[in-house]
C-alpha positions as CSV (number, residue, x, y, z in Angstrom):
1,M,0.0,0.0,0.0
2,P,1.6,3.4,-1.0
3,T,1.9,6.2,1.4
4,A,-0.4,9.2,1.1
5,A,2.5,11.2,-0.5
6,E,3.2,8.5,-3.0
7,Y,-0.5,8.2,-3.8
8,C,-1.1,11.9,-4.2
9,E,2.0,12.4,-6.5
10,P,3.2,9.1,-8.0
11,T,6.6,8.9,-9.5
12,P,7.0,8.4,-13.3
13,Q,8.0,4.8,-12.7
14,A,5.0,4.1,-10.5
15,A,2.7,5.8,-13.0
16,R,4.1,3.6,-15.8
17,D,3.6,0.5,-13.8
18,Q,0.0,1.5,-13.0
19,W,-0.8,2.3,-16.7
20,R,0.6,-1.1,-17.7
21,A,-1.8,-2.7,-15.2
22,I,-4.7,-0.6,-16.4
23,A,-4.0,-1.5,-20.1
24,A,-3.9,-5.2,-19.2
25,R,-7.4,-5.2,-17.7
26,T,-10.3,-6.9,-19.3
27,A,-14.1,-6.3,-18.9
28,L,-15.6,-7.4,-15.6
29,A,-17.5,-10.7,-15.6
30,P,-21.1,-10.5,-14.3
31,G,-21.1,-10.1,-10.5
32,E,-17.3,-9.4,-10.4
33,R,-16.3,-6.4,-8.3
34,Q,-14.1,-3.7,-9.8
35,V,-10.6,-3.3,-8.5
36,V,-9.7,-0.4,-6.3
37,F,-8.9,2.9,-8.0
38,T,-5.2,3.4,-8.4
39,S,-3.6,6.8,-7.8
40,V,-3.2,7.4,-11.5
41,E,-7.0,6.8,-12.1
42,T,-7.9,9.0,-9.1
43,I,-5.7,11.9,-10.2
44,M,-7.1,11.7,-13.8
45,C,-10.6,11.7,-12.4
46,L,-9.7,14.9,-10.4
47,A,-8.3,16.4,-13.6
48,A,-11.5,15.5,-15.5
49,S,-13.7,17.1,-12.8
50,M,-12.1,20.4,-13.8
51,L,-14.3,20.2,-17.0
52,V,-17.3,18.1,-16.0
53,E,-20.1,19.3,-13.6
54,H,-20.4,15.8,-12.2
55,R,-23.1,16.7,-9.7
56,T,-25.4,17.2,-12.6
57,Y,-25.2,13.5,-13.5
58,R,-25.6,12.1,-10.0
59,G,-27.6,8.9,-10.3
60,S,-27.4,8.7,-14.0
61,P,-24.6,8.3,-16.6
62,P,-23.5,11.6,-18.2
63,P,-24.3,12.2,-21.9
64,R,-21.8,11.1,-24.5
65,E,-20.7,14.7,-25.0
66,A,-19.6,15.0,-21.4
67,N,-16.1,13.8,-22.2
68,P,-13.7,12.8,-20.8
69,V,-15.9,10.7,-18.6
70,P,-16.8,8.1,-21.3
71,L,-13.2,8.0,-22.4
72,L,-11.8,7.3,-18.9
73,A,-14.5,4.7,-18.3
74,A,-13.5,2.8,-21.4
75,L,-9.8,3.1,-20.6
76,F,-10.2,2.0,-17.0
77,H,-12.8,-0.7,-17.8
78,R,-15.2,0.9,-15.3
79,G,-18.8,2.1,-15.6
80,E,-19.3,5.8,-16.3
81,R,-21.2,6.1,-13.0
82,S,-18.1,4.9,-11.2
83,I,-16.1,7.7,-12.7
84,V,-18.7,10.3,-11.7
85,A,-18.9,8.8,-8.2
86,K,-15.1,9.1,-7.9
87,M,-15.3,12.8,-8.8
88,G,-17.8,13.2,-6.0
89,N,-15.5,11.4,-3.5
90,L,-12.7,13.7,-4.5
91,D,-14.6,16.9,-3.8
92,G,-16.2,15.5,-0.6
93,S,-19.8,15.6,-1.9
94,L,-20.1,11.8,-1.7
95,A,-19.1,9.8,1.4
96,H,-17.3,6.5,1.5
97,G,-14.5,7.4,-0.9
98,G,-11.1,5.9,-1.2
99,R,-8.7,6.1,1.7
100,Y,-6.7,9.0,0.1
101,D,-9.3,10.7,-2.0
102,L,-9.6,13.9,0.0
103,D,-5.8,13.9,0.5
104,V,-5.3,13.9,-3.2
105,T,-7.6,16.9,-3.6
106,R,-6.0,18.8,-0.7
107,H,-2.5,18.1,-1.9
108,L,-2.9,18.8,-5.6
109,L,-4.9,22.0,-5.1
110,G,-2.8,23.2,-2.2
111,T,0.0,24.3,-4.5
112,P,-0.8,26.4,-7.6
113,G,0.2,24.5,-10.8
114,L,0.8,21.2,-9.1
115,L,-2.3,19.4,-10.5
116,T,-1.4,20.4,-14.1
117,H,2.2,19.4,-13.5
118,V,1.2,15.9,-12.2
119,Y,-1.3,15.5,-15.0
120,C,1.4,16.1,-17.6
121,V,3.7,13.6,-15.8
122,L,0.9,11.0,-15.9
123,L,0.2,11.7,-19.6
124,G,3.9,11.3,-20.3
125,A,4.0,8.0,-18.5
126,A,0.9,6.8,-20.4
127,R,2.6,7.6,-23.8
128,E,5.8,5.8,-22.7
129,V,3.9,2.5,-22.2
130,G,2.0,2.8,-25.5
131,I,-1.3,4.4,-24.5
132,D,-1.9,6.8,-27.4
133,R,-4.0,9.9,-27.9
134,D,-7.0,7.8,-29.2
135,A,-7.2,5.9,-26.0
136,L,-6.3,8.8,-23.7
137,P,-6.6,12.2,-25.3
138,D,-5.0,15.2,-23.7
139,F,-8.4,16.4,-22.5
140,L,-6.9,19.4,-20.7
141,G,-4.8,20.5,-23.7
142,L,-1.6,20.7,-21.6
143,E,0.9,18.5,-23.4
144,A,1.8,21.2,-25.9
145,T,2.3,23.9,-23.2
146,A,4.1,21.7,-20.7
147,G,1.5,22.5,-18.1
148,D,1.4,26.3,-18.6
149,L,-2.2,27.6,-18.6
150,L,-3.3,29.8,-21.5
151,G,-5.8,32.7,-21.4
152,Q,-5.2,33.6,-17.7
153,E,-4.8,37.3,-18.5
154,E,-8.6,37.5,-18.9
155,L,-9.3,36.3,-15.4
156,G,-8.9,39.2,-13.2
157,E,-8.8,38.5,-9.4
158,T,-12.0,40.4,-8.8
159,E,-14.0,38.4,-11.4
160,V,-12.7,35.1,-10.2
161,E,-13.3,35.9,-6.5
162,T,-16.9,37.1,-7.2
163,V,-17.8,34.0,-9.0
164,V,-16.0,31.6,-6.6
165,Q,-17.6,33.2,-3.5
166,A,-21.1,32.6,-4.9
167,E,-20.4,29.1,-6.0
168,S,-18.5,28.3,-2.9
169,H,-21.4,29.4,-0.7
170,H,-23.7,27.1,-2.6
171,M,-21.4,24.1,-2.4
172,L,-20.8,24.6,1.3
173,T,-24.6,24.3,1.9
174,Q,-24.3,20.7,0.6
175,P,-23.0,17.8,2.7
176,S,-19.2,17.8,2.1
177,E,-16.0,16.8,3.9
178,L,-14.0,19.6,2.3
179,E,-13.6,22.7,4.3
180,A,-14.2,26.2,2.9
181,L,-10.6,26.9,2.0
182,F,-10.3,23.8,-0.3
183,T,-13.8,24.3,-1.7
184,E,-12.6,27.7,-2.9
185,R,-9.3,26.3,-4.2
186,L,-11.3,23.6,-6.1
187,L,-13.4,26.3,-7.8
188,V,-10.5,28.5,-8.6
189,A,-8.7,25.6,-10.1
190,K,-11.7,24.7,-12.2
191,A,-12.0,28.3,-13.4
192,R,-8.4,28.5,-14.4
193,V,-8.1,25.1,-16.1
194,G,-11.4,25.6,-17.8
195,Q,-10.1,29.0,-19.1
196,H,-7.0,27.2,-20.4
197,V,-9.0,24.6,-22.3
198,F,-11.2,27.3,-23.8
199,A,-8.2,29.4,-24.9
200,D,-6.4,26.4,-26.4
201,S,-9.5,25.4,-28.3
202,V,-10.1,29.0,-29.6
203,I,-6.5,29.5,-30.7
204,R,-6.4,26.1,-32.5
205,N,-9.8,26.9,-34.1
206,H,-8.3,30.1,-35.6
207,Q,-5.0,28.3,-36.6
208,H,-2.9,30.6,-34.4
209,R,-3.7,33.8,-36.2
210,C,-5.3,37.1,-35.1
211,V,-8.7,37.1,-36.6
212,F,-8.6,40.9,-36.9
213,C,-5.3,41.5,-38.7
214,G,-3.8,38.0,-39.4
215,L,-0.8,38.3,-37.2
216,S,1.0,35.0,-36.4
217,V,4.4,35.1,-34.8
218,T,7.0,32.4,-34.7
219,A,10.6,32.5,-33.5
220,E,13.0,29.7,-34.5
221,G,10.0,27.5,-35.4
222,V,8.3,28.0,-32.0
223,R,5.1,30.0,-31.8
224,A,5.3,33.1,-29.6
225,R,2.2,32.3,-27.4
226,R,2.0,35.7,-25.7
227,M,1.7,37.4,-29.1
228,L,-1.8,36.0,-29.4
229,V,-4.7,36.1,-26.9
230,A,-7.9,34.1,-26.8
231,S,-10.6,36.0,-25.1
232,H,-14.3,35.7,-24.7
233,I,-16.7,37.7,-26.8
234,K,-19.2,37.7,-24.0
235,P,-16.9,38.3,-21.1
236,W,-16.0,35.4,-18.7
237,R,-17.6,37.2,-15.7
238,D,-20.9,37.6,-17.6
239,S,-21.0,34.1,-19.1
240,T,-22.6,30.9,-17.8
241,S,-20.5,27.8,-17.1
242,R,-21.4,26.5,-20.5
243,E,-20.7,29.8,-22.3
244,R,-17.2,30.0,-20.6
245,L,-16.1,26.8,-22.4
246,D,-17.9,27.4,-25.7
247,T,-15.4,27.9,-28.6
248,A,-18.0,30.0,-30.4
249,N,-17.7,32.5,-27.6
250,G,-14.0,33.2,-28.3
251,L,-11.8,35.2,-30.7
252,T,-8.1,34.9,-31.2
253,A,-6.4,38.3,-31.4
254,C,-3.0,40.1,-31.1
255,P,-2.8,41.9,-27.8
256,T,-3.6,45.3,-29.3
257,H,-6.7,44.2,-31.1
258,D,-7.8,42.1,-28.1
259,V,-7.8,45.2,-25.9
260,A,-9.5,47.2,-28.6
261,F,-12.3,44.6,-28.8
262,D,-12.6,44.2,-25.1
263,T,-12.9,48.0,-24.6
264,G,-15.5,48.4,-27.3
265,L,-13.3,50.3,-29.9
266,I,-14.0,47.6,-32.5
267,T,-16.8,45.1,-32.8
268,V,-18.0,42.4,-35.2
269,N,-21.5,42.0,-36.7
270,G,-23.3,38.8,-37.6
271,G,-21.9,38.9,-41.1
272,M,-18.4,38.8,-39.6
273,H,-17.6,42.4,-40.7
274,I,-15.3,44.4,-38.4
275,H,-16.5,47.8,-37.3
276,V,-14.4,50.6,-35.8
277,K,-15.7,53.4,-33.6
278,P,-16.0,56.5,-35.8
279,E,-13.7,58.5,-33.6
280,Q,-10.9,55.9,-34.1
281,E,-11.5,55.8,-37.8
282,R,-11.0,59.6,-37.9
283,A,-7.9,59.4,-35.8
284,A,-6.5,56.7,-38.1
285,R,-6.7,59.1,-41.0
286,K,-4.6,61.7,-39.3
287,D,-2.3,59.8,-36.8
288,P,0.1,57.1,-38.1
289,A,0.1,55.5,-34.7
290,A,-3.7,55.2,-34.6
291,A,-3.5,54.0,-38.3
292,A,-1.2,51.2,-37.2
293,V,-4.0,49.9,-35.0
294,F,-7.3,51.0,-36.6
295,G,-6.3,51.5,-40.2
296,R,-7.2,49.1,-43.0
297,P,-4.7,47.5,-43.2
298,P,-3.8,46.2,-40.6
299,L,-7.5,45.7,-39.7
300,L,-9.3,43.5,-42.2
301,D,-12.8,44.1,-43.4
302,R,-14.0,40.7,-42.2
303,L,-12.8,38.3,-39.6
304,L,-10.1,36.0,-40.8
305,L,-11.6,32.6,-40.2
306,P,-9.9,29.4,-41.5
307,A,-11.9,27.1,-43.7
308,G,-13.9,24.7,-41.5
309,A,-13.4,26.9,-38.4
310,K,-16.3,27.1,-35.9
311,Q,-17.8,30.6,-36.4
312,P,-18.3,33.1,-33.6
313,G,-21.9,32.8,-32.2
314,T,-24.2,35.5,-33.4
315,A,-25.8,35.7,-29.9
316,Y,-22.3,36.4,-28.4
317,L,-21.5,39.0,-31.1
318,S,-24.9,40.7,-30.5
319,W,-24.2,40.8,-26.7
320,H,-20.8,42.5,-27.4
321,H,-22.3,45.0,-29.7
322,Q,-25.0,46.0,-27.3
323,H,-23.2,45.8,-23.9
324,V,-19.6,46.7,-24.9
325,Y,-19.3,48.5,-28.3
326,R,-22.4,50.7,-27.9
327,T,-21.5,51.7,-24.3
328,A,-17.8,52.3,-24.8
329,P,-16.8,56.0,-24.3
330,A,-15.4,57.6,-27.4
331,S,-12.2,58.7,-25.5
332,T,-11.3,55.1,-24.7
333,T,-7.9,54.1,-26.1
334,A,-6.3,50.8,-26.8
C-alpha cells in the first residue's frame, strides 16, 4: 500500500507500472467487483472534474458529449457512473470514498500549478507505455504547453473571486467533507483550467492567427504564445459555465486588437464584418500610430476565419455590440 504522499503524487515509474496494469485489464464478468482505483486513475478523475459538472449527472450516466468521462470509463474498464462517483468522492460531496481521495484533492490543489504538472507527468508515462491519444486524449490540452495555462490574463482576481464566492457558498450548503478553503481552491482551479481549455480550443480553431489582422508570430520555429490572446466575446464574468467553455464565444487576437475589442473600440457583426468606432477611424486618417491599430490594413474588413473553423456565435456578437461597443466611451484608447 503506497503512502499518502506516493498516492497523491506518483513517480513516473509508479505511473508507468499503473498504466501497464490498467492497459492489461479486461471487462468485468457478471457479478465481479471492480478493482480499487489506483492513484493514476484517481488523479485523472480529479483532472476530468475540472471540466465536468459531475453533480449534474448524480444517479445517471453523463451524456456522451460529457467527455472525458466516457473515455476514462472505457480506458479504465469501469462504468461511467463509477467515474462520476469518484469525482464526488474527490470533492467530498459523496461519502465512502477511497482512503486517500480527500488527501489527493487537498495536496494537488494546495500548491498552484501542481495538478497540471502531475497531470502532464501521468500523460507522459501513459505515452511511454503505449497508451496513445486515441485511448487517452489530452483532454486538458496541456501537453503542448508543458502544463502552462493559457488565457489567464482574462481572469482578473475580482472576477474570479466574485464567481467563486457565490459558487462556494452554494457548495458549502451541501454535505461535504471539504472545508471552505479547499472548496474555494477547487473552484479557482476549475475556473483557471477551464479557461486554459477554452483558450487552447479557440487558438487552434483560428489556426494561431489574429482574426482581426492576421498576425501570427514564430521564432526559430516556435510559436510566440503571448503574441496571441484568446478571449471571450461575451466576457467570462458575464457568461454561464457552458458559455465560458464554448469555442464559439471566443476570438483569437493580437494583444492590441484584443484590448480594442474588449474595450469596445471595435466590434463584429453577424456577417463577420469588423466595425471601428467613428472616432478611431477619424484618428487613423490623421495619426500614423492610430492608423497602425485601426487603419485598414492592418485591420481586415471581415474576420479572418480558416476554412472549417467554428464561427463566432451571433448571440455572443450581439451581446458584445449591445453591452460593450455601444456603451464604450469615445475617448477610450487601446
